[in-house]
C-alpha positions in Angstrom: 67.5 91.6 -81.0 64.4 91.9 -83.4 64.8 88.4 -84.7 65.3 86.8 -81.2 62.3 88.7 -79.9 60.1 87.6 -82.8 61.2 84.0 -82.2 60.3 84.3 -78.5 56.8 85.6 -79.4 56.3 83.0 -82.1 57.1 80.2 -79.6 54.7 81.8 -77.2 57.3 82.4 -74.5 56.0 86.0 -74.3 53.2 87.8 -76.1 53.0 91.2 -77.8 50.5 92.3 -75.1 53.0 91.4 -72.4 55.6 93.7 -73.9 53.2 96.5 -74.6 52.0 96.3 -71.0 55.5 96.2 -69.5 56.7 99.3 -71.4 53.3 101.0 -71.5 53.0 101.2 -75.3 50.3 100.0 -77.6 50.5 96.6 -79.3 50.7 98.3 -82.7 54.0 100.0 -81.6 55.4 96.6 -80.6 54.4 95.2 -84.0 56.4 98.1 -85.6 59.4 97.2 -83.5 59.2 93.6 -84.7 58.7 94.7 -88.4 61.7 97.1 -88.1 59.6 100.1 -89.0 60.6 101.8 -85.8 63.0 101.1 -82.9 62.3 101.3 -79.2 64.1 103.7 -77.0 67.7 102.8 -76.4 67.1 101.9 -72.7 64.3 99.5 -73.8 66.5 97.9 -76.5 69.2 97.3 -73.9 66.8 95.8 -71.4 65.1 93.5 -74.0 68.6 92.4 -75.2 69.6 91.5 -71.6 66.4 89.7 -71.0 66.8 87.7 -74.3 70.4 86.9 -73.5 69.5 85.7 -70.0 66.4 83.7 -71.3 64.4 85.6 -68.8 61.5 86.7 -71.1 59.2 84.1 -69.6 59.6 85.7 -66.2 58.1 89.0 -67.6 55.0 87.1 -68.9 54.6 85.3 -65.6 55.1 88.5 -63.6 52.6 90.5 -65.6 50.0 87.7 -65.5 50.4 87.2 -61.8 50.2 91.0 -61.2 47.0 91.2 -63.3 45.4 88.2 -61.5 46.3 89.7 -58.1 44.8 93.0 -59.1 41.6 91.4 -60.3 41.2 89.5 -57.0 41.9 92.7 -55.0 39.3 94.7 -56.9 36.7 91.9 -56.9 37.2 91.5 -53.1 36.9 95.3 -52.5 33.7 95.6 -54.6 32.1 92.6 -52.9 33.1 93.9 -49.5 31.8 97.4 -50.0 28.5 96.0 -51.3 28.2 93.8 -48.2 28.9 96.8 -46.0 26.1 98.7 -47.7 23.8 95.8 -47.0 24.8 95.7 -43.3 24.9 99.4 -42.5 23.2 101.3 -45.3 19.6 102.4 -45.4 18.6 101.6 -48.9 15.2 100.3 -50.1 16.6 98.4 -53.1 19.8 96.7 -54.3 19.9 99.2 -57.1 20.2 102.2 -54.7 23.1 100.5 -52.8 24.9 99.7 -56.0 24.5 103.2 -57.3 26.1 104.6 -54.2 29.0 102.2 -54.8 29.3 103.6 -58.3 29.7 107.1 -56.9 32.5 105.9 -54.6 34.3 104.3 -57.5 33.9 107.5 -59.5 35.3 109.6 -56.7 38.3 107.2 -56.2 39.3 107.1 -59.8 39.1 110.9 -60.0 41.3 111.2 -56.9 43.9 108.7 -58.1 44.1 110.2 -61.6 44.8 113.6 -60.0 47.4 112.2 -57.7 45.4 113.1 -54.6 44.7 111.1 -51.4 42.2 108.4 -52.2 39.4 106.7 -50.2 41.9 104.1 -49.1 44.0 106.7 -47.3 41.1 108.7 -45.8 41.0 108.9 -42.0 38.1 110.4 -40.1 40.5 111.4 -37.2 43.1 113.0 -39.4 41.0 114.6 -42.2 39.8 118.2 -41.9 36.7 117.4 -44.0 34.1 114.7 -43.3 33.9 111.6 -45.5 30.6 112.6 -47.3 31.9 116.0 -48.2 35.3 114.5 -49.2 33.6 112.1 -51.6 31.1 114.7 -53.0 33.9 117.2 -53.6 35.8 114.5 -55.6 32.7 113.7 -57.6 32.1 117.4 -58.3 35.7 117.9 -59.5 35.4 114.9 -61.8 32.0 116.1 -63.2 32.9 119.8 -63.1 34.5 119.8 -66.6 31.1 119.0 -68.1 29.3 122.1 -69.3 25.8 120.5 -68.7 24.7 121.7 -65.2 22.4 118.7 -65.0 25.5 116.6 -64.1 25.9 118.5 -60.8 22.5 117.8 -59.5 21.8 116.1 -56.1 21.4 112.8 -58.0 25.2 112.6 -58.2 25.9 113.3 -54.6 26.5 110.6 -52.0 23.4 110.0 -50.0 25.4 108.6 -47.0 25.1 110.3 -43.6 28.1 111.3 -41.7 26.8 109.6 -38.6 27.1 106.2 -40.4 30.5 105.8 -38.9 30.7 102.0 -39.1 29.8 102.0 -42.8 32.4 104.8 -43.5 35.1 102.8 -41.6 34.3 99.6 -43.5 34.3 101.4 -46.9 37.8 102.8 -46.3 39.0 99.4 -45.1 37.7 97.7 -48.2 39.3 100.3 -50.5 42.7 99.5 -48.8 42.5 96.0 -50.2 43.6 97.3 -53.7 47.1 98.3 -54.6 46.1 101.6 -56.2 49.6 102.5 -57.3 49.1 99.7 -59.9 46.1 101.5 -61.4 47.9 104.4 -63.0 48.5 103.1 -66.5 45.7 103.2 -69.1 46.0 99.4 -69.4 45.3 98.8 -65.7 42.6 101.5 -65.6 40.9 99.7 -68.4 41.2 96.4 -66.5 39.7 98.1 -63.4 36.7 99.4 -65.5 36.2 96.0 -67.0 36.1 94.3 -63.5 33.7 97.0 -62.2 31.4 96.5 -65.3 31.4 92.8 -64.8 30.6 93.3 -61.1 27.6 95.5 -61.9 26.3 93.0 -64.4 26.5 90.1 -61.8 25.1 92.2 -59.0 22.1 93.4 -60.9 21.4 89.9 -62.3 18.0 89.7 -60.6 16.9 93.2 -61.7 14.8 93.1 -64.8 15.7 96.7 -65.6 19.4 96.0 -65.8 18.8 92.7 -67.6 17.5 94.8 -70.5 20.6 96.8 -70.9 23.8 95.0 -69.9 25.6 93.4 -72.8 28.4 90.8 -72.1 31.8 92.4 -72.5 32.8 89.7 -75.0 29.9 90.7 -77.3 30.6 94.4 -76.8 34.2 94.0 -77.8 33.3 91.9 -80.8 30.8 94.4 -82.1 33.1 97.4 -81.6 36.1 95.7 -83.2 34.1 94.5 -86.2 32.6 98.0 -86.8 35.9 99.8 -86.4 37.7 97.4 -88.8 34.9 98.0 -91.4 35.9 101.7 -91.6 37.8 102.7 -94.7 41.3 104.1 -94.3 40.1 107.8 -94.6 37.3 107.4 -92.0 39.7 105.6 -89.6 42.3 108.3 -90.0 39.8 111.0 -89.2 38.4 109.2 -86.2 41.8 108.7 -84.7 43.0 112.2 -85.3 42.8 114.5 -82.1 41.7 117.5 -84.2 39.8 116.0 -87.2 37.7 113.5 -85.1 35.3 116.4 -84.4 34.1 116.1 -88.0 33.7 112.3 -88.0 30.0 112.3 -87.1 28.3 110.8 -84.2 29.0 107.3 -82.8 25.6 106.6 -81.2 24.1 104.1 -78.8 20.4 105.0 -78.6 19.9 102.4 -75.8 23.2 103.0 -74.1 22.6 101.4 -70.6 25.8 102.0 -68.8 27.6 103.3 -71.9 29.6 100.1 -72.5 29.7 100.4 -76.3 30.8 104.0 -76.3 33.5 103.5 -73.6 34.8 100.4 -75.5 35.4 102.6 -78.6 37.8 104.7 -76.4 39.4 101.5 -75.0 40.1 100.1 -78.4 41.3 103.3 -80.1 43.2 105.1 -77.3 46.4 103.0 -77.6 46.5 103.7 -81.4 45.9 107.5 -80.8 48.5 107.5 -78.1 51.0 105.8 -80.2 50.4 108.0 -83.3 50.1 111.4 -81.5 51.5 111.1 -78.0 49.9 111.3 -74.6 48.9 115.0 -74.5 47.2 114.8 -77.9 45.5 111.6 -76.8 43.9 113.6 -73.9 42.7 116.2 -76.4 41.3 113.3 -78.6 39.3 112.0 -75.6 38.0 115.5 -74.9 36.9 116.0 -78.5 35.4 112.5 -78.7 33.2 113.3 -75.7 32.2 116.7 -77.0 31.6 116.0 -80.6 31.4 112.2 -81.4 30.1 109.9 -78.6 26.4 110.1 -78.2 24.2 108.0 -75.8 20.5 107.9 -75.0 18.7 106.0 -72.4 15.2 106.5 -70.9 16.2 105.1 -67.5 17.6 107.8 -65.2 19.6 105.2 -63.4 21.3 104.0 -66.6 21.9 107.6 -67.7 23.8 108.2 -64.4 25.8 105.0 -64.8 26.9 106.2 -68.3 28.0 109.5 -66.7 30.0 107.6 -64.1 31.5 105.3 -66.7 32.5 108.3 -68.9 33.8 110.3 -66.0 36.1 107.5 -64.9 37.9 107.8 -68.3 37.7 111.6 -68.4 35.2 111.6 -71.3 32.9 114.6 -71.5 29.2 113.7 -71.5 27.9 116.5 -73.7 25.8 114.2 -75.9 24.4 111.8 -73.4 20.7 112.2 -72.8 18.1 110.7 -70.6 15.1 110.4 -72.9 13.0 107.9 -74.9 14.8 107.2 -78.2 11.5 106.2 -79.9 9.5 109.2 -78.8 10.2 111.2 -81.9 7.6 113.9 -81.3 8.5 114.7 -77.7 12.3 114.6 -78.3 12.5 116.1 -81.8 15.4 118.5 -80.9 17.7 115.6 -80.2 16.4 112.7 -82.3 15.7 114.6 -85.5 17.5 118.0 -85.4 20.7 116.8 -83.8 21.1 113.1 -84.9 19.1 112.4 -88.0 21.4 111.9 -91.0 24.4 112.9 -89.0 25.4 109.6 -87.3 28.3 107.7 -88.7 28.2 104.6 -86.5 25.5 103.0 -84.4 26.4 100.2 -82.0 23.7 99.1 -79.7 21.7 96.4 -77.9 18.1 97.7 -77.8 15.5 96.6 -75.3 13.3 93.8 -76.7 9.5 93.4 -76.3 8.4 96.8 -75.2 5.1 97.4 -77.1 4.2 100.7 -78.8 0.7 101.4 -80.1 -1.7 104.1 -81.1 -0.4 107.6 -81.8 3.2 106.6 -80.9 3.3 104.6 -84.2 2.2 107.4 -86.5 5.8 108.6 -87.4 7.1 105.1 -88.4 7.2 103.7 -92.0 6.7 100.2 -90.6 3.2 101.3 -89.5 2.3 103.6 -92.4 3.9 102.0 -95.5 5.8 98.8 -95.0 3.3 96.6 -93.2 0.7 94.7 -95.2 -2.0 96.0 -92.9 -1.5 98.6 -90.1 -0.7 96.6 -86.9 -2.3 97.5 -83.5 1.1 97.3 -81.8 4.7 96.9 -82.7 7.6 95.8 -80.5 10.5 98.2 -79.8 13.2 96.2 -81.5 11.5 96.6 -84.9 11.0 100.3 -84.5 14.6 100.8 -83.5 15.9 99.2 -86.7 13.8 101.7 -88.7 15.1 104.6 -86.7 18.8 103.5 -87.1 18.4 104.1 -90.9 17.0 107.6 -90.3 19.8 108.5 -87.9 22.6 107.2 -90.1 24.4 109.4 -92.6 24.7 107.8 -96.1 27.4 105.2 -95.9 27.1 105.0 -92.1 27.4 101.7 -90.2 25.1 100.0 -87.8 26.0 97.0 -85.7 23.1 95.9 -83.4 21.9 92.9 -81.3 18.6 91.6 -82.5 16.4 88.7 -81.4 16.4 86.0 -84.0 12.7 86.6 -84.7 13.6 89.8 -86.5 15.7 87.7 -89.0 13.4 84.7 -89.3 9.7 85.3 -88.6 7.0 86.2 -91.1 4.3 88.8 -90.8 5.4 92.1 -89.5 9.0 90.9 -89.2 9.1 90.1 -92.9 7.5 93.4 -93.6 10.3 95.1 -91.8 13.0 93.2 -93.7 11.3 94.0 -97.0 10.9 97.6 -96.0 14.5 98.3 -95.0 16.1 96.2 -97.7 16.2 99.0 -100.4 17.9 101.4 -97.9 20.7 99.1 -96.6 23.6 96.9 -97.7 23.8 93.9 -95.4 27.3 93.3 -94.2 27.2 90.4 -91.6 24.9 88.3 -89.5 26.4 86.4 -86.6 24.3 84.0 -84.6 25.2 83.8 -80.8 24.4 80.8 -78.5 21.2 81.1 -76.4 23.3 81.2 -73.2 24.9 84.5 -74.2 22.5 86.6 -72.1 21.4 83.9 -69.6 23.5 85.5 -66.8 21.4 88.6 -67.3 18.2 86.6 -66.8 17.1 85.7 -70.4 17.8 82.8 -72.8 16.5 84.7 -75.8 18.3 83.6 -78.9 20.1 86.6 -80.4 22.3 87.5 -83.4 24.5 90.5 -84.3 23.2 92.3 -87.4 25.6 94.6 -89.3 24.6 96.8 -92.2 25.6 100.0 -94.1 23.1 102.7 -95.0 23.3 102.3 -98.7 21.2 101.3 -101.7 20.8 97.5 -101.5 22.8 95.6 -104.1 23.9 92.0 -104.7 26.8 92.3 -102.2 28.7 89.6 -100.3 27.3 89.0 -96.9 29.0 87.1 -94.1 26.9 84.6 -92.2 28.5 83.0 -89.2 27.5 80.8 -86.2 29.3 81.5 -83.0 29.1 78.4 -80.8 31.8 79.3 -78.2 31.5 82.9 -76.9 34.4 82.8 -74.4 32.5 81.9 -71.2 30.0 79.5 -69.8 27.1 80.3 -67.6 26.7 78.1 -64.5 24.2 78.2 -61.7 25.4 78.9 -58.1 22.5 78.5 -55.7 19.7 80.5 -57.4 22.1 82.8 -59.4 23.5 82.3 -62.8 27.2 83.3 -63.0 29.5 83.8 -65.9 32.7 81.7 -65.9 35.3 82.9 -68.4 37.1 80.5 -70.7 39.7 80.8 -73.4 37.6 78.9 -75.9 36.0 81.4 -78.2 35.0 81.6 -81.9 34.9 85.4 -81.9 38.5 86.2 -82.8 38.3 83.9 -85.9 34.9 85.3 -86.9 36.3 88.9 -86.7 39.1 87.8 -89.1 36.6 86.2 -91.5 34.4 89.3 -91.6 37.1 91.9 -91.9 39.9 90.2 -93.8 40.2 88.5 -97.2 40.9 85.1 -95.8 39.5 81.6 -96.1 36.1 81.4 -94.5 35.7 78.3 -92.3 33.4 79.1 -89.4 30.9 81.1 -91.5 30.0 81.6 -95.2 30.1 84.6 -97.5 27.2 84.7 -99.9 25.8 87.1 -102.5 22.7 88.7 -101.0 19.7 89.3 -103.2 15.9 89.7 -103.0 15.3 85.9 -102.8 16.7 85.9 -99.2 13.4 85.8 -97.3 15.3 84.8 -94.2 18.4 86.7 -92.9 19.6 84.4 -90.1 23.0 82.8 -90.1 21.5 79.5 -89.0 19.6 79.2 -92.3 22.5 80.3 -94.5 25.6 78.9 -92.8 24.6 75.8 -90.8 25.3 73.4 -93.7 28.8 72.4 -94.8 30.1 73.6 -98.2 29.5 70.2 -99.7 25.9 70.1 -98.4 25.3 73.6 -99.5 26.5 72.8 -103.0 24.3 69.8 -103.2 21.3 71.9 -102.5 22.3 74.6 -105.0 23.4 72.4 -107.9 20.4 70.1 -108.5 20.9 66.9 -110.6 18.0 65.6 -112.7 18.2 62.3 -110.7 17.9 64.1 -107.3 14.8 63.3 -105.2 12.9 65.9 -103.2 10.4 64.9 -100.7 7.6 66.5 -102.8 8.5 64.0 -105.5 7.6 61.0 -103.4 5.1 62.3 -100.8 2.1 64.6 -100.3 1.6 66.9 -97.3 -1.8 65.9 -95.9 -3.8 68.4 -93.7 -7.2 66.9 -93.4 -8.7 68.0 -90.1 -11.6 66.9 -88.0 -12.9 67.5 -84.5 -13.1 64.0 -82.9 -15.6 65.3 -80.3 -18.2 65.7 -83.0 -17.7 62.4 -84.8 -16.5 59.7 -82.4 -17.3 58.3 -79.0 -13.8 56.8 -78.7 -10.9 57.3 -81.1 -7.2 56.3 -81.6 -5.0 59.3 -80.7 -1.4 59.8 -81.7 0.9 62.5 -80.1 4.6 63.3 -80.5 5.7 60.9 -77.8 3.9 58.0 -79.6 6.4 58.3 -82.5 9.0 55.6 -81.4 12.7 55.6 -82.1 12.2 52.4 -84.1 10.3 54.4 -86.7 7.0 52.9 -85.8 4.0 54.9 -84.5 1.7 53.6 -81.8 -1.6 55.1 -80.6 -3.8 55.2 -77.5 -7.6 55.0 -77.2 -9.2 58.2 -75.8 -12.8 59.1 -75.1 -13.9 61.8 -77.6 -15.0 64.1 -74.8 -11.4 64.0 -73.4 -9.8 64.9 -76.8 -7.1 67.6 -76.5 -7.7 70.8 -78.6 -4.6 69.8 -80.7 -6.1 66.4 -81.7 -7.2 67.4 -85.2 -5.3 65.7 -88.0 -6.7 62.6 -89.8 -4.2 59.8 -90.2 -4.3 56.6 -92.4 -2.3 53.4 -92.3 1.0 53.9 -94.2 1.2 57.7 -93.4 4.4 59.1 -92.1 4.3 61.4 -89.1 7.1 63.8 -88.5 7.4 66.2 -85.5 7.5 69.9 -86.4 8.9 70.6 -82.9 12.7 70.2 -82.2 13.5 68.4 -85.5 16.9 67.4 -84.1 15.1 64.8 -82.0 14.1 63.0 -85.2 10.6 62.0 -84.1 9.6 60.4 -87.4 7.7 57.2 -87.9 5.0 55.5 -89.9 1.5 54.2 -89.1 1.6 50.4 -89.4 -1.4 49.1 -87.4 -4.6 48.5 -89.3 -6.6 49.8 -86.3 -5.0 53.2 -86.8 -6.4 53.6 -90.3 -8.6 56.4 -89.1 -6.6 57.7 -86.2 -6.3 61.3 -85.2 -2.9 62.9 -84.5 -1.7 66.1 -82.8 -1.2 69.3 -84.9 2.5 69.1 -83.8 3.0 66.3 -86.3 3.2 66.8 -90.1 1.3 64.1 -92.0 3.1 62.9 -95.1 1.5 60.4 -97.5 4.1 58.4 -99.6 3.6 57.9 -103.3 6.0 55.5 -105.1 8.1 54.9 -102.1 7.7 52.5 -99.2 7.0 54.2 -95.8 9.9 52.5 -94.1 12.3 53.7 -96.8 11.1 57.3 -96.5 11.3 57.2 -92.7 15.0 56.2 -92.8 15.8 58.8 -95.3 14.0 61.5 -93.3 16.0 60.5 -90.2 19.4 60.9 -92.0 21.8 63.6 -90.8 21.6 65.5 -94.1 17.8 65.8 -93.9 17.9 66.8 -90.2 20.3 69.6 -90.9 18.0 70.9 -93.7 15.1 70.9 -91.2 17.0 72.5 -88.4 18.1 75.4 -90.5 14.3 76.2 -90.9 13.8 76.4 -87.1 11.9 79.4 -85.8 11.4 80.1 -82.1 13.5 79.9 -78.9 11.6 78.3 -76.0 9.6 76.2 -78.4 11.7 75.9 -81.6 9.7 74.5 -84.5 9.5 74.3 -88.3 6.7 75.0 -90.7 5.1 71.9 -92.3 5.7 73.2 -95.9 9.5 73.1 -95.5 9.3 69.3 -95.5 8.3 69.4 -99.2 11.5 71.2 -100.2 13.8 68.7 -98.4 16.4 67.0 -100.7 16.6 63.3 -99.9 20.1 61.7 -99.8 19.3 59.2 -102.6 19.2 59.1 -106.4 16.0 58.1 -108.3 17.6 54.9 -109.8 18.1 53.6 -106.2 14.5 53.8 -105.1 13.2 50.6 -106.8 15.9 48.5 -105.2 15.2 50.0 -101.7 11.4 49.5 -102.2 11.8 45.8 -103.0 14.0 45.3 -99.9 11.5 47.2 -97.7 8.6 45.1 -98.9 10.6 42.0 -98.1 11.3 43.2 -94.7 7.7 44.2 -94.2 6.6 40.7 -95.0 9.1 39.3 -92.5 7.9 41.8 -89.8 4.3 40.8 -90.4 5.3 37.1 -90.1 7.2 38.0 -86.9 4.2 39.8 -85.5 1.9 36.9 -86.4 4.3 34.4 -84.8 4.7 36.6 -81.7 0.9 36.9 -81.3 0.5 33.1 -81.7 3.3 32.6 -79.2 1.7 34.9 -76.6 -1.7 33.3 -77.3 -0.3 29.8 -76.7 1.3 30.9 -73.4 -2.0 32.5 -72.3 -3.9 29.3 -73.1 -1.4 27.0 -71.3 -1.5 29.3 -68.3 -5.3 29.1 -68.1 -5.2 25.3 -68.5 -2.7 25.0 -65.7 -4.9 27.1 -63.4 -8.0 24.9 -64.2 -6.1 21.7 -63.5 -4.8 23.1 -60.2 -8.4 23.9 -59.2 -9.6 20.4 -59.9 -7.0 18.9 -57.7 
């Protein structure tokens, strides 16, 4: 039976997940069946044998997938319907309030279903001895009652509906009847329900700036949790998954927890393993101890704090270490941020808010302000301060996996000060670049990466740099709303293997990290192929760098003070043919960016969006004293013909070198100086031959220009003569 089952899985007739779901066991248990380490119960063996003999395995897969899709549609329809009912009959001033009420209903329903009681789908005003509002509030109280913190039983968690809103109550009950709740009894289906509900919240709050700061796509959340868990050593993993010993693991903290997604995902990923190793009853104890002693969440938004409580409660997780406070206000919240968490946190997984500015006295407790910065800044963005605090909270050897804007990894100034400051305290593990559309459904196209490090003295360790191009979904626009559309095309499973397993690295690159890494972004370290990377790191004496054959010119002048009229060159004047044109402007109309002096023979290269290859040379004699925009780098060739250098600079190899130096999201650009370090795809001995051919072509071009001008002049003269003759007649 084992061999036939393995063959069926290998040929993709059925999956390990299908079998685990059908028999309500974890995937690791199925893997042990296949390896022969354990055997399934005799009744399961007989059923599997009959299914294999009858070639009916495919029907299981189809049945489970259809059941899952049907359940998804039912839950989606129910949630949309309840939301619309609130909009029709509810009296709420904002969308947030209506959606929060919906969260309370879902919490009550899950609590009722898990306890085997009558749910909202079976509630009847005429038959029930208790009104709907009290019915729901009692269910919420029962779910939250296990938590020792009395704050969880405040009025904030009670349904604000009125009993006289009969039409709304009737519609709510009708909508809940759309779902076959008997299917949502297993852990697998409950996880599926929570996932659908989380996605619904993300899409519903898409226009709300507050939610946009917190909600992380489930694909990224799962990736970060899986990578972090798999980085644990065997001893730590054993402690974490032990129902009794997990109390001593240390905190798993999200200091910007939003709806608690990272913390809940830890339970989702580890519960099947705990259940398989220790059984169902011990697994319940494990969840209890994880909530009481391990999982910790902080968020300054009361709404987010309550959503975390709802999220935890749906899975029966105690919320004893979930706090509504500002994670960066160290002085005000010392009892939690210092006394409870500092040096006692084993894992941090988080997506902090970006761009919130801190200044004045709020910066006094931070090393980035006191010690690491070259000069004390007037203000510092929240994402920089959070990274410093992660190191304070972590226990030695603790892990941090966080979302960061790419500016943290690439920019100079204060960003560089932070990197230099934290480097002695950490060992960098991985940096994975995510596409700019990752958060676009939440209302931002900020380019982000996932940064993973260990609190440890920095050493020359191997770091994984990877570029995720396919994240498992696309974002499309429907009307005025951006919506996620899932796809099966994702780089994340392979990236997880490359980070956590000793296997051939193809998507990313593993490199020895040292002090010379002034940039930490994956785009810089992993965007070139292995061959291109080796070419840059194994220099041959006959190699040619741009600085060998050109100078970077930065002569500046204000045309308004010198000229009446002047020849102006902007980026759009650099033509695809490699030639630069100009336009005559009045000096009084000169743009503020018109500053760089240009001479005939100079090469102009755009520092903005280098992938567009806006590179050309000045050929017209009239442009010998032109002025160009500061968005163009001015390169003056020496020992190489301009046309030769233009073609080399427009090559794929040079473009890739330039693009890896990109900084910025909405306006990606490179610094001028990086041109000088570009390696040209040519050997020194080939330059003379190319220069001679270029000179020959230039002579032909000049002859062609001369002939074209004479030709146009002749046509103009003949046209004038024709008009004169016509007038005489």
